[in-house]
C-alpha positions in Angstrom: 46.3 276.8 -78.5 46.5 275.0 -81.9 44.0 275.3 -84.7 42.2 272.1 -83.9 41.5 273.3 -80.3 44.2 271.2 -78.6 47.1 272.9 -76.8 50.7 272.1 -76.8 52.0 270.0 -73.9 53.2 272.1 -71.0 56.7 270.7 -71.3 56.9 270.2 -75.0 60.7 270.4 -74.8 60.6 266.9 -73.1 59.0 265.4 -76.3 61.2 263.2 -78.4 60.5 265.5 -81.3 61.9 268.6 -79.6 65.4 269.8 -80.6 68.0 269.6 -79.1 66.4 267.4 -76.4 65.7 264.6 -78.8 69.3 264.4 -80.0 70.4 262.3 -77.0 72.7 259.3 -77.1 71.5 255.7 -77.0 72.5 254.9 -73.4 73.4 256.8 -70.2 74.9 254.3 -67.7 75.3 255.3 -64.1 78.0 253.5 -62.1 78.8 254.2 -58.5 82.3 253.1 -57.6 84.0 254.0 -54.3 81.4 256.8 -53.6 82.2 258.4 -57.0 79.5 258.6 -59.6 80.7 257.7 -63.1 78.4 258.2 -66.0 79.0 256.7 -69.4 77.2 258.4 -72.4 77.2 255.7 -75.1 76.2 255.9 -78.7 75.9 252.7 -80.8 76.5 252.8 -84.5 76.7 250.1 -87.1 79.1 250.5 -90.0 79.1 254.3 -90.1 80.0 257.1 -87.7 77.6 260.0 -88.7 78.7 263.6 -88.4 76.1 264.3 -85.7 77.5 261.9 -83.1 79.2 264.7 -81.2 75.9 266.7 -81.0 74.1 263.6 -79.6 76.7 263.1 -76.9 76.9 266.8 -76.0 73.1 266.8 -75.6 73.4 263.9 -73.3 76.0 265.7 -71.1 73.7 268.7 -71.1 70.9 266.4 -69.9 73.2 265.2 -67.1 73.8 268.9 -66.1 70.1 269.5 -65.9 69.6 266.3 -63.9 72.4 267.3 -61.5 70.8 270.8 -61.1 67.4 269.2 -60.3 69.0 266.8 -57.7 70.8 269.8 -56.1 67.6 271.8 -56.0 65.6 269.1 -54.2 68.1 267.4 -52.0 71.0 268.2 -49.7 73.1 265.6 -51.5 76.0 267.3 -53.3 77.9 264.8 -55.5 79.9 265.4 -58.6 79.1 263.5 -61.8 82.2 262.2 -63.8 80.9 261.9 -67.3 82.6 260.3 -70.3 81.5 259.9 -73.9 81.8 256.9 -76.2 80.8 255.8 -79.6 80.8 252.1 -80.3 80.8 250.9 -83.9 81.2 248.0 -86.2 82.9 250.2 -88.8 85.3 248.1 -91.0 87.9 250.9 -91.0 87.1 253.9 -88.7 90.6 255.5 -89.2 89.1 258.2 -91.4 87.1 259.4 -88.3 89.7 259.0 -85.6 92.8 260.7 -84.4 96.3 259.5 -85.1 96.2 257.1 -82.2 93.0 255.6 -83.5 91.2 256.2 -80.2 89.2 259.5 -80.2 87.0 261.1 -82.9 88.6 263.8 -85.0 85.4 265.9 -84.7 85.4 265.8 -80.9 88.5 264.7 -79.0 86.4 264.0 -75.9 84.6 261.0 -77.6 86.4 257.7 -77.3 85.7 255.2 -80.1 85.6 251.5 -79.5 84.9 248.7 -82.0 82.3 246.3 -80.6 84.9 243.5 -80.7 87.2 245.5 -78.4 84.8 245.7 -75.5 83.6 242.2 -75.4 83.7 241.0 -71.8 85.1 244.4 -70.7 84.0 246.0 -67.5 82.7 249.6 -67.4 85.6 250.6 -65.2 88.0 249.3 -67.9 86.7 251.7 -70.6 89.4 254.2 -71.3 88.7 257.9 -71.8 91.1 260.6 -70.5 88.5 263.3 -71.1 86.3 263.3 -68.1 83.8 266.1 -67.7 83.1 266.8 -64.0 79.7 268.2 -63.3 79.5 269.9 -59.9 
């Protein structure tokens, strides 16, 4: 109970103000291809790539793990989730933030960077990321 007589919400960790729950990425896209569930965790940035991008994408994968556990608890459906993480930016020169190949973030080698112009007219299945986290 709070001072003004109101109580905290039962599931306050679902609030957008709760940490780390609120540190999710911008989009989580589910794509079923050939009976395989691919999930794309995508963070959009403009001309900067802030230091907390890896935490945002990790929180999103943690959310997927929680969702997967809930589905397993309430259904007999057992399906793996194949999750990949991306940051899309319009950074004029992101090389400072990327590996020597210019593809993955230095702070987290599982996060694939794309410039917005690179993905124009690209299909989800064409996004490259060799770091797939399988949630079983």
